[in-house]
mmCIF file of the N, C-alpha and C atoms, coordinates in Angstrom:
data_MODEL
# 
_entry.id   MODEL 
# 
loop_
_atom_site.group_PDB 
_atom_site.id 
_atom_site.type_symbol 
_atom_site.label_atom_id 
_atom_site.label_alt_id 
_atom_site.label_comp_id 
_atom_site.label_asym_id 
_atom_site.label_entity_id 
_atom_site.label_seq_id 
_atom_site.pdbx_PDB_ins_code 
_atom_site.Cartn_x 
_atom_site.Cartn_y 
_atom_site.Cartn_z 
_atom_site.occupancy 
_atom_site.B_iso_or_equiv 
_atom_site.pdbx_formal_charge 
_atom_site.auth_seq_id 
_atom_site.auth_comp_id 
_atom_site.auth_asym_id 
_atom_site.auth_atom_id 
_atom_site.pdbx_PDB_model_num 
ATOM 1   N N  . UNK A 1 1  ? -186.649 -106.140 83.062 1.00 0.00 ? 1  UNK A N  1 
ATOM 2   C CA . UNK A 1 1  ? -186.052 -105.829 84.298 1.00 0.00 ? 1  UNK A CA 1 
ATOM 3   C C  . UNK A 1 1  ? -185.234 -104.900 83.793 1.00 0.00 ? 1  UNK A C  1 
ATOM 4   N N  . UNK A 1 2  ? -185.525 -103.706 85.372 1.00 0.00 ? 2  UNK A N  1 
ATOM 5   C CA . UNK A 1 2  ? -185.830 -102.520 85.049 1.00 0.00 ? 2  UNK A CA 1 
ATOM 6   C C  . UNK A 1 2  ? -184.349 -102.196 86.538 1.00 0.00 ? 2  UNK A C  1 
ATOM 7   N N  . UNK A 1 3  ? -182.735 -101.860 85.682 1.00 0.00 ? 3  UNK A N  1 
ATOM 8   C CA . UNK A 1 3  ? -181.910 -102.035 86.565 1.00 0.00 ? 3  UNK A CA 1 
ATOM 9   C C  . UNK A 1 3  ? -181.808 -99.864  87.414 1.00 0.00 ? 3  UNK A C  1 
ATOM 10  N N  . UNK A 1 4  ? -181.351 -100.201 88.563 1.00 0.00 ? 4  UNK A N  1 
ATOM 11  C CA . UNK A 1 4  ? -181.436 -98.687  89.175 1.00 0.00 ? 4  UNK A CA 1 
ATOM 12  C C  . UNK A 1 4  ? -180.226 -98.464  88.962 1.00 0.00 ? 4  UNK A C  1 
ATOM 13  N N  . UNK A 1 5  ? -178.912 -97.805  88.080 1.00 0.00 ? 5  UNK A N  1 
ATOM 14  C CA . UNK A 1 5  ? -177.566 -97.395  89.018 1.00 0.00 ? 5  UNK A CA 1 
ATOM 15  C C  . UNK A 1 5  ? -177.146 -96.684  89.697 1.00 0.00 ? 5  UNK A C  1 
ATOM 16  N N  . UNK A 1 6  ? -176.423 -96.457  90.394 1.00 0.00 ? 6  UNK A N  1 
ATOM 17  C CA . UNK A 1 6  ? -176.207 -96.018  91.698 1.00 0.00 ? 6  UNK A CA 1 
ATOM 18  C C  . UNK A 1 6  ? -175.804 -94.879  91.355 1.00 0.00 ? 6  UNK A C  1 
ATOM 19  N N  . UNK A 1 7  ? -175.864 -93.412  92.599 1.00 0.00 ? 7  UNK A N  1 
ATOM 20  C CA . UNK A 1 7  ? -175.909 -91.709  92.162 1.00 0.00 ? 7  UNK A CA 1 
ATOM 21  C C  . UNK A 1 7  ? -174.694 -92.128  91.167 1.00 0.00 ? 7  UNK A C  1 
ATOM 22  N N  . UNK A 1 8  ? -173.884 -92.552  91.715 1.00 0.00 ? 8  UNK A N  1 
ATOM 23  C CA . UNK A 1 8  ? -172.601 -91.495  91.232 1.00 0.00 ? 8  UNK A CA 1 
ATOM 24  C C  . UNK A 1 8  ? -171.887 -92.227  89.556 1.00 0.00 ? 8  UNK A C  1 
ATOM 25  N N  . UNK A 1 9  ? -172.926 -93.972  88.837 1.00 0.00 ? 9  UNK A N  1 
ATOM 26  C CA . UNK A 1 9  ? -172.232 -94.689  87.431 1.00 0.00 ? 9  UNK A CA 1 
ATOM 27  C C  . UNK A 1 9  ? -173.580 -94.115  86.623 1.00 0.00 ? 9  UNK A C  1 
ATOM 28  N N  . UNK A 1 10 ? -172.975 -93.690  85.618 1.00 0.00 ? 10 UNK A N  1 
ATOM 29  C CA . UNK A 1 10 ? -173.910 -93.378  84.792 1.00 0.00 ? 10 UNK A CA 1 
ATOM 30  C C  . UNK A 1 10 ? -173.649 -94.342  83.495 1.00 0.00 ? 10 UNK A C  1 
ATOM 31  N N  . UNK A 1 11 ? -174.928 -94.596  82.713 1.00 0.00 ? 11 UNK A N  1 
ATOM 32  C CA . UNK A 1 11 ? -174.503 -95.520  81.743 1.00 0.00 ? 11 UNK A CA 1 
ATOM 33  C C  . UNK A 1 11 ? -175.337 -94.979  80.737 1.00 0.00 ? 11 UNK A C  1 
ATOM 34  N N  . UNK A 1 12 ? -174.988 -95.854  79.342 1.00 0.00 ? 12 UNK A N  1 
ATOM 35  C CA . UNK A 1 12 ? -175.646 -95.407  77.886 1.00 0.00 ? 12 UNK A CA 1 
ATOM 36  C C  . UNK A 1 12 ? -176.264 -96.949  77.068 1.00 0.00 ? 12 UNK A C  1 
ATOM 37  N N  . UNK A 1 13 ? -176.502 -97.307  76.123 1.00 0.00 ? 13 UNK A N  1 
ATOM 38  C CA . UNK A 1 13 ? -176.977 -97.551  75.087 1.00 0.00 ? 13 UNK A CA 1 
ATOM 39  C C  . UNK A 1 13 ? -176.453 -97.603  73.926 1.00 0.00 ? 13 UNK A C  1 
ATOM 40  N N  . UNK A 1 14 ? -175.663 -98.261  73.291 1.00 0.00 ? 14 UNK A N  1 
ATOM 41  C CA . UNK A 1 14 ? -174.555 -98.090  72.803 1.00 0.00 ? 14 UNK A CA 1 
ATOM 42  C C  . UNK A 1 14 ? -174.930 -99.204  70.930 1.00 0.00 ? 14 UNK A C  1 
ATOM 43  N N  . UNK A 1 15 ? -175.552 -98.679  69.315 1.00 0.00 ? 15 UNK A N  1 
ATOM 44  C CA . UNK A 1 15 ? -176.166 -99.968  69.048 1.00 0.00 ? 15 UNK A CA 1 
ATOM 45  C C  . UNK A 1 15 ? -177.353 -100.338 69.603 1.00 0.00 ? 15 UNK A C  1 
ATOM 46  N N  . UNK A 1 16 ? -177.427 -102.287 69.485 1.00 0.00 ? 16 UNK A N  1 
ATOM 47  C CA . UNK A 1 16 ? -178.283 -102.143 69.735 1.00 0.00 ? 16 UNK A CA 1 
ATOM 48  C C  . UNK A 1 16 ? -178.061 -102.923 70.866 1.00 0.00 ? 16 UNK A C  1 
ATOM 49  N N  . UNK A 1 17 ? -176.875 -103.937 71.108 1.00 0.00 ? 17 UNK A N  1 
ATOM 50  C CA . UNK A 1 17 ? -176.365 -104.691 71.658 1.00 0.00 ? 17 UNK A CA 1 
ATOM 51  C C  . UNK A 1 17 ? -175.654 -104.328 73.635 1.00 0.00 ? 17 UNK A C  1 
ATOM 52  N N  . UNK A 1 18 ? -174.783 -103.042 73.059 1.00 0.00 ? 18 UNK A N  1 
ATOM 53  C CA . UNK A 1 18 ? -173.874 -102.530 73.515 1.00 0.00 ? 18 UNK A CA 1 
ATOM 54  C C  . UNK A 1 18 ? -174.180 -101.425 75.289 1.00 0.00 ? 18 UNK A C  1 
ATOM 55  N N  . UNK A 1 19 ? -174.001 -101.368 76.616 1.00 0.00 ? 19 UNK A N  1 
ATOM 56  C CA . UNK A 1 19 ? -174.112 -101.000 77.273 1.00 0.00 ? 19 UNK A CA 1 
ATOM 57  C C  . UNK A 1 19 ? -172.521 -100.824 77.679 1.00 0.00 ? 19 UNK A C  1 
ATOM 58  N N  . UNK A 1 20 ? -172.289 -99.272  78.020 1.00 0.00 ? 20 UNK A N  1 
ATOM 59  C CA . UNK A 1 20 ? -171.427 -98.863  78.230 1.00 0.00 ? 20 UNK A CA 1 
ATOM 60  C C  . UNK A 1 20 ? -171.542 -98.014  80.028 1.00 0.00 ? 20 UNK A C  1 
ATOM 61  N N  . UNK A 1 21 ? -171.375 -98.121  80.671 1.00 0.00 ? 21 UNK A N  1 
ATOM 62  C CA . UNK A 1 21 ? -171.058 -97.727  82.235 1.00 0.00 ? 21 UNK A CA 1 
ATOM 63  C C  . UNK A 1 21 ? -170.134 -96.661  82.466 1.00 0.00 ? 21 UNK A C  1 
ATOM 64  N N  . UNK A 1 22 ? -170.097 -95.573  83.408 1.00 0.00 ? 22 UNK A N  1 
ATOM 65  C CA . UNK A 1 22 ? -169.203 -95.292  83.461 1.00 0.00 ? 22 UNK A CA 1 
ATOM 66  C C  . UNK A 1 22 ? -168.985 -94.246  84.782 1.00 0.00 ? 22 UNK A C  1 
ATOM 67  N N  . UNK A 1 23 ? -167.798 -93.721  85.710 1.00 0.00 ? 23 UNK A N  1 
ATOM 68  C CA . UNK A 1 23 ? -167.949 -93.845  86.863 1.00 0.00 ? 23 UNK A CA 1 
ATOM 69  C C  . UNK A 1 23 ? -166.901 -93.336  86.869 1.00 0.00 ? 23 UNK A C  1 
ATOM 70  N N  . UNK A 1 24 ? -166.282 -91.907  88.257 1.00 0.00 ? 24 UNK A N  1 
ATOM 71  C CA . UNK A 1 24 ? -165.439 -91.180  88.802 1.00 0.00 ? 24 UNK A CA 1 
ATOM 72  C C  . UNK A 1 24 ? -164.735 -92.960  89.756 1.00 0.00 ? 24 UNK A C  1 
ATOM 73  N N  . UNK A 1 25 ? -165.589 -93.507  90.502 1.00 0.00 ? 25 UNK A N  1 
ATOM 74  C CA . UNK A 1 25 ? -165.204 -94.560  91.750 1.00 0.00 ? 25 UNK A CA 1 
ATOM 75  C C  . UNK A 1 25 ? -165.408 -96.382  91.016 1.00 0.00 ? 25 UNK A C  1 
ATOM 76  N N  . UNK A 1 26 ? -163.396 -96.220  90.232 1.00 0.00 ? 26 UNK A N  1 
ATOM 77  C CA . UNK A 1 26 ? -163.297 -97.620  90.060 1.00 0.00 ? 26 UNK A CA 1 
ATOM 78  C C  . UNK A 1 26 ? -164.175 -98.409  90.382 1.00 0.00 ? 26 UNK A C  1 
ATOM 79  N N  . UNK A 1 27 ? -164.285 -98.706  91.854 1.00 0.00 ? 27 UNK A N  1 
ATOM 80  C CA . UNK A 1 27 ? -164.930 -100.436 92.597 1.00 0.00 ? 27 UNK A CA 1 
ATOM 81  C C  . UNK A 1 27 ? -166.141 -99.725  92.225 1.00 0.00 ? 27 UNK A C  1 
ATOM 82  N N  . UNK A 1 28 ? -166.776 -99.194  92.420 1.00 0.00 ? 28 UNK A N  1 
ATOM 83  C CA . UNK A 1 28 ? -168.599 -98.680  92.201 1.00 0.00 ? 28 UNK A CA 1 
ATOM 84  C C  . UNK A 1 28 ? -169.130 -99.664  91.081 1.00 0.00 ? 28 UNK A C  1 
ATOM 85  N N  . UNK A 1 29 ? -168.191 -99.299  90.299 1.00 0.00 ? 29 UNK A N  1 
ATOM 86  C CA . UNK A 1 29 ? -168.295 -99.155  89.321 1.00 0.00 ? 29 UNK A CA 1 
ATOM 87  C C  . UNK A 1 29 ? -168.728 -100.743 88.583 1.00 0.00 ? 29 UNK A C  1 
ATOM 88  N N  . UNK A 1 30 ? -167.148 -101.691 88.959 1.00 0.00 ? 30 UNK A N  1 
ATOM 89  C CA . UNK A 1 30 ? -166.741 -103.125 88.774 1.00 0.00 ? 30 UNK A CA 1 
ATOM 90  C C  . UNK A 1 30 ? -168.471 -103.662 89.782 1.00 0.00 ? 30 UNK A C  1 
ATOM 91  N N  . UNK A 1 31 ? -168.196 -103.069 90.584 1.00 0.00 ? 31 UNK A N  1 
ATOM 92  C CA . UNK A 1 31 ? -169.369 -103.993 91.327 1.00 0.00 ? 31 UNK A CA 1 
ATOM 93  C C  . UNK A 1 31 ? -170.858 -103.823 90.692 1.00 0.00 ? 31 UNK A C  1 
ATOM 94  N N  . UNK A 1 32 ? -171.050 -102.381 90.375 1.00 0.00 ? 32 UNK A N  1 
ATOM 95  C CA . UNK A 1 32 ? -172.419 -102.543 89.139 1.00 0.00 ? 32 UNK A CA 1 
ATOM 96  C C  . UNK A 1 32 ? -172.239 -102.947 87.757 1.00 0.00 ? 32 UNK A C  1 
ATOM 97  N N  . UNK A 1 33 ? -171.399 -103.578 87.377 1.00 0.00 ? 33 UNK A N  1 
ATOM 98  C CA . UNK A 1 33 ? -170.927 -104.190 86.013 1.00 0.00 ? 33 UNK A CA 1 
ATOM 99  C C  . UNK A 1 33 ? -171.412 -105.427 86.697 1.00 0.00 ? 33 UNK A C  1 
ATOM 100 N N  . UNK A 1 34 ? -170.744 -105.943 88.031 1.00 0.00 ? 34 UNK A N  1 
ATOM 101 C CA . UNK A 1 34 ? -171.041 -107.141 87.997 1.00 0.00 ? 34 UNK A CA 1 
ATOM 102 C C  . UNK A 1 34 ? -172.445 -108.096 88.103 1.00 0.00 ? 34 UNK A C  1 
ATOM 103 N N  . UNK A 1 35 ? -173.231 -106.699 88.798 1.00 0.00 ? 35 UNK A N  1 
ATOM 104 C CA . UNK A 1 35 ? -174.506 -107.234 89.397 1.00 0.00 ? 35 UNK A CA 1 
ATOM 105 C C  . UNK A 1 35 ? -175.518 -107.362 88.166 1.00 0.00 ? 35 UNK A C  1 
ATOM 106 N N  . UNK A 1 36 ? -174.912 -106.587 87.149 1.00 0.00 ? 36 UNK A N  1 
ATOM 107 C CA . UNK A 1 36 ? -175.987 -106.092 85.691 1.00 0.00 ? 36 UNK A CA 1 
ATOM 108 C C  . UNK A 1 36 ? -174.985 -107.411 85.240 1.00 0.00 ? 36 UNK A C  1 
ATOM 109 N N  . UNK A 1 37 ? -173.996 -107.947 85.020 1.00 0.00 ? 37 UNK A N  1 
ATOM 110 C CA . UNK A 1 37 ? -173.979 -109.016 84.189 1.00 0.00 ? 37 UNK A CA 1 
ATOM 111 C C  . UNK A 1 37 ? -174.400 -110.575 85.469 1.00 0.00 ? 37 UNK A C  1 
ATOM 112 N N  . UNK A 1 38 ? -174.817 -110.743 85.928 1.00 0.00 ? 38 UNK A N  1 
ATOM 113 C CA . UNK A 1 38 ? -175.286 -111.215 87.793 1.00 0.00 ? 38 UNK A CA 1 
ATOM 114 C C  . UNK A 1 38 ? -176.757 -111.527 87.166 1.00 0.00 ? 38 UNK A C  1 
ATOM 115 N N  . UNK A 1 39 ? -177.370 -110.765 86.639 1.00 0.00 ? 39 UNK A N  1 
ATOM 116 C CA . UNK A 1 39 ? -178.885 -111.426 85.665 1.00 0.00 ? 39 UNK A CA 1 
ATOM 117 C C  . UNK A 1 39 ? -179.225 -112.573 85.182 1.00 0.00 ? 39 UNK A C  1 
ATOM 118 N N  . UNK A 1 40 ? -177.829 -112.568 84.205 1.00 0.00 ? 40 UNK A N  1 
ATOM 119 C CA . UNK A 1 40 ? -178.222 -113.192 83.245 1.00 0.00 ? 40 UNK A CA 1 
ATOM 120 C C  . UNK A 1 40 ? -176.528 -113.532 82.372 1.00 0.00 ? 40 UNK A C  1 
ATOM 121 N N  . UNK A 1 41 ? -175.948 -114.002 83.048 1.00 0.00 ? 41 UNK A N  1 
ATOM 122 C CA . UNK A 1 41 ? -174.169 -114.808 83.190 1.00 0.00 ? 41 UNK A CA 1 
ATOM 123 C C  . UNK A 1 41 ? -174.915 -115.260 81.691 1.00 0.00 ? 41 UNK A C  1 
ATOM 124 N N  . UNK A 1 42 ? -173.325 -115.730 81.013 1.00 0.00 ? 42 UNK A N  1 
ATOM 125 C CA . UNK A 1 42 ? -173.173 -116.705 79.810 1.00 0.00 ? 42 UNK A CA 1 
ATOM 126 C C  . UNK A 1 42 ? -173.274 -117.740 80.654 1.00 0.00 ? 42 UNK A C  1 
ATOM 127 N N  . UNK A 1 43 ? -174.020 -118.435 79.254 1.00 0.00 ? 43 UNK A N  1 
ATOM 128 C CA . UNK A 1 43 ? -173.961 -120.383 78.947 1.00 0.00 ? 43 UNK A CA 1 
ATOM 129 C C  . UNK A 1 43 ? -173.038 -120.227 78.897 1.00 0.00 ? 43 UNK A C  1 
ATOM 130 N N  . UNK A 1 44 ? -172.473 -121.619 78.417 1.00 0.00 ? 44 UNK A N  1 
ATOM 131 C CA . UNK A 1 44 ? -171.502 -122.240 77.750 1.00 0.00 ? 44 UNK A CA 1 
ATOM 132 C C  . UNK A 1 44 ? -171.785 -123.259 76.928 1.00 0.00 ? 44 UNK A C  1 
ATOM 133 N N  . UNK A 1 45 ? -173.456 -123.175 76.741 1.00 0.00 ? 45 UNK A N  1 
ATOM 134 C CA . UNK A 1 45 ? -173.807 -124.022 75.510 1.00 0.00 ? 45 UNK A CA 1 
ATOM 135 C C  . UNK A 1 45 ? -174.439 -123.962 74.319 1.00 0.00 ? 45 UNK A C  1 
ATOM 136 N N  . UNK A 1 46 ? -175.208 -121.948 74.469 1.00 0.00 ? 46 UNK A N  1 
ATOM 137 C CA . UNK A 1 46 ? -175.157 -121.490 72.979 1.00 0.00 ? 46 UNK A CA 1 
ATOM 138 C C  . UNK A 1 46 ? -174.352 -120.229 73.211 1.00 0.00 ? 46 UNK A C  1 
ATOM 139 N N  . UNK A 1 47 ? -174.092 -120.127 74.723 1.00 0.00 ? 47 UNK A N  1 
ATOM 140 C CA . UNK A 1 47 ? -173.188 -118.518 74.136 1.00 0.00 ? 47 UNK A CA 1 
ATOM 141 C C  . UNK A 1 47 ? -174.347 -116.792 75.019 1.00 0.00 ? 47 UNK A C  1 
ATOM 142 N N  . UNK A 1 48 ? -176.048 -117.293 74.940 1.00 0.00 ? 48 UNK A N  1 
ATOM 143 C CA . UNK A 1 48 ? -176.326 -116.466 75.770 1.00 0.00 ? 48 UNK A CA 1 
ATOM 144 C C  . UNK A 1 48 ? -176.284 -115.852 76.844 1.00 0.00 ? 48 UNK A C  1 
ATOM 145 N N  . UNK A 1 49 ? -176.421 -114.740 77.019 1.00 0.00 ? 49 UNK A N  1 
ATOM 146 C CA . UNK A 1 49 ? -176.810 -114.004 77.952 1.00 0.00 ? 49 UNK A CA 1 
ATOM 147 C C  . UNK A 1 49 ? -175.530 -112.589 78.438 1.00 0.00 ? 49 UNK A C  1 
ATOM 148 N N  . UNK A 1 50 ? -175.375 -111.862 79.137 1.00 0.00 ? 50 UNK A N  1 
ATOM 149 C CA . UNK A 1 50 ? -174.410 -110.988 79.353 1.00 0.00 ? 50 UNK A CA 1 
ATOM 150 C C  . UNK A 1 50 ? -173.300 -111.449 79.140 1.00 0.00 ? 50 UNK A C  1 
ATOM 151 N N  . UNK A 1 51 ? -172.148 -110.588 78.911 1.00 0.00 ? 51 UNK A N  1 
ATOM 152 C CA . UNK A 1 51 ? -170.872 -110.794 79.195 1.00 0.00 ? 51 UNK A CA 1 
ATOM 153 C C  . UNK A 1 51 ? -170.080 -109.269 78.516 1.00 0.00 ? 51 UNK A C  1 
ATOM 154 N N  . UNK A 1 52 ? -168.499 -109.471 79.105 1.00 0.00 ? 52 UNK A N  1 
ATOM 155 C CA . UNK A 1 52 ? -168.628 -107.985 79.448 1.00 0.00 ? 52 UNK A CA 1 
ATOM 156 C C  . UNK A 1 52 ? -168.135 -108.236 77.909 1.00 0.00 ? 52 UNK A C  1 
ATOM 157 N N  . UNK A 1 53 ? -167.141 -107.173 77.149 1.00 0.00 ? 53 UNK A N  1 
ATOM 158 C CA . UNK A 1 53 ? -166.559 -106.752 75.240 1.00 0.00 ? 53 UNK A CA 1 
ATOM 159 C C  . UNK A 1 53 ? -166.049 -107.802 75.337 1.00 0.00 ? 53 UNK A C  1 
ATOM 160 N N  . UNK A 1 54 ? -164.687 -107.303 75.747 1.00 0.00 ? 54 UNK A N  1 
ATOM 161 C CA . UNK A 1 54 ? -163.492 -108.271 74.957 1.00 0.00 ? 54 UNK A CA 1 
ATOM 162 C C  . UNK A 1 54 ? -163.593 -110.041 75.796 1.00 0.00 ? 54 UNK A C  1 
ATOM 163 N N  . UNK A 1 55 ? -164.919 -110.696 76.301 1.00 0.00 ? 55 UNK A N  1 
ATOM 164 C CA . UNK A 1 55 ? -164.466 -111.485 77.154 1.00 0.00 ? 55 UNK A CA 1 
ATOM 165 C C  . UNK A 1 55 ? -165.191 -112.612 76.223 1.00 0.00 ? 55 UNK A C  1 
ATOM 166 N N  . UNK A 1 56 ? -164.089 -113.977 76.338 1.00 0.00 ? 56 UNK A N  1 
ATOM 167 C CA . UNK A 1 56 ? -164.898 -114.983 75.661 1.00 0.00 ? 56 UNK A CA 1 
ATOM 168 C C  . UNK A 1 56 ? -165.449 -116.551 76.123 1.00 0.00 ? 56 UNK A C  1 
ATOM 169 N N  . UNK A 1 57 ? -166.130 -116.253 75.331 1.00 0.00 ? 57 UNK A N  1 
ATOM 170 C CA . UNK A 1 57 ? -166.792 -117.913 76.538 1.00 0.00 ? 57 UNK A CA 1 
ATOM 171 C C  . UNK A 1 57 ? -166.897 -119.028 75.495 1.00 0.00 ? 57 UNK A C  1 
ATOM 172 N N  . UNK A 1 58 ? -165.583 -120.269 76.584 1.00 0.00 ? 58 UNK A N  1 
ATOM 173 C CA . UNK A 1 58 ? -165.455 -121.319 75.447 1.00 0.00 ? 58 UNK A CA 1 
ATOM 174 C C  . UNK A 1 58 ? -166.802 -122.067 75.612 1.00 0.00 ? 58 UNK A C  1 
ATOM 175 N N  . UNK A 1 59 ? -167.667 -122.225 74.176 1.00 0.00 ? 59 UNK A N  1 
ATOM 176 C CA . UNK A 1 59 ? -169.230 -123.524 74.202 1.00 0.00 ? 59 UNK A CA 1 
ATOM 177 C C  . UNK A 1 59 ? -168.660 -124.394 74.578 1.00 0.00 ? 59 UNK A C  1 
ATOM 178 N N  . UNK A 1 60 ? -168.980 -125.279 74.783 1.00 0.00 ? 60 UNK A N  1 
ATOM 179 C CA . UNK A 1 60 ? -168.957 -126.410 75.131 1.00 0.00 ? 60 UNK A CA 1 
ATOM 180 C C  . UNK A 1 60 ? -169.959 -127.151 73.818 1.00 0.00 ? 60 UNK A C  1 
ATOM 181 N N  . UNK A 1 61 ? -169.758 -129.061 73.603 1.00 0.00 ? 61 UNK A N  1 
ATOM 182 C CA . UNK A 1 61 ? -170.718 -129.396 72.643 1.00 0.00 ? 61 UNK A CA 1 
ATOM 183 C C  . UNK A 1 61 ? -172.298 -130.101 73.510 1.00 0.00 ? 61 UNK A C  1 
ATOM 184 N N  . UNK A 1 62 ? -173.373 -130.379 72.971 1.00 0.00 ? 62 UNK A N  1 
ATOM 185 C CA . UNK A 1 62 ? -174.117 -130.798 73.606 1.00 0.00 ? 62 UNK A CA 1 
ATOM 186 C C  . UNK A 1 62 ? -174.323 -131.849 73.561 1.00 0.00 ? 62 UNK A C  1 
ATOM 187 N N  . UNK A 1 63 ? -175.583 -132.821 73.261 1.00 0.00 ? 63 UNK A N  1 
ATOM 188 C CA . UNK A 1 63 ? -175.428 -134.483 74.518 1.00 0.00 ? 63 UNK A CA 1 
ATOM 189 C C  . UNK A 1 63 ? -175.286 -134.771 72.685 1.00 0.00 ? 63 UNK A C  1 
ATOM 190 N N  . UNK A 1 64 ? -175.298 -134.089 71.493 1.00 0.00 ? 64 UNK A N  1 
ATOM 191 C CA . UNK A 1 64 ? -175.762 -134.708 69.870 1.00 0.00 ? 64 UNK A CA 1 
ATOM 192 C C  . UNK A 1 64 ? -174.410 -135.068 69.708 1.00 0.00 ? 64 UNK A C  1 
ATOM 193 N N  . UNK A 1 65 ? -173.300 -134.001 70.650 1.00 0.00 ? 65 UNK A N  1 
ATOM 194 C CA . UNK A 1 65 ? -171.866 -134.285 70.160 1.00 0.00 ? 65 UNK A CA 1 
ATOM 195 C C  . UNK A 1 65 ? -171.131 -135.883 69.662 1.00 0.00 ? 65 UNK A C  1 
ATOM 196 N N  . UNK A 1 66 ? -171.794 -135.854 71.417 1.00 0.00 ? 66 UNK A N  1 
ATOM 197 C CA . UNK A 1 66 ? -170.687 -137.091 71.421 1.00 0.00 ? 66 UNK A CA 1 
ATOM 198 C C  . UNK A 1 66 ? -170.904 -138.661 70.586 1.00 0.00 ? 66 UNK A C  1 
ATOM 199 N N  . UNK A 1 67 ? -172.332 -138.117 69.953 1.00 0.00 ? 67 UNK A N  1 
ATOM 200 C CA . UNK A 1 67 ? -172.841 -139.465 69.087 1.00 0.00 ? 67 UNK A CA 1 
ATOM 201 C C  . UNK A 1 67 ? -172.139 -140.094 67.948 1.00 0.00 ? 67 UNK A C  1 
# 
């Protein structure tokens, strides 16, 4: 999927899985980050998805863990 960044937001890919966004407008930067995250939110069972850098996802046990 190709995501078009707004004109006043610049982005760069560091390493393999880190996206860095920069902008003067803090509100627009936050909205852009939220739109990128909404593409694939982190899910609690396998931990896959797009998450913020310092975010911790609480993992849940699946069906087989209750047996």
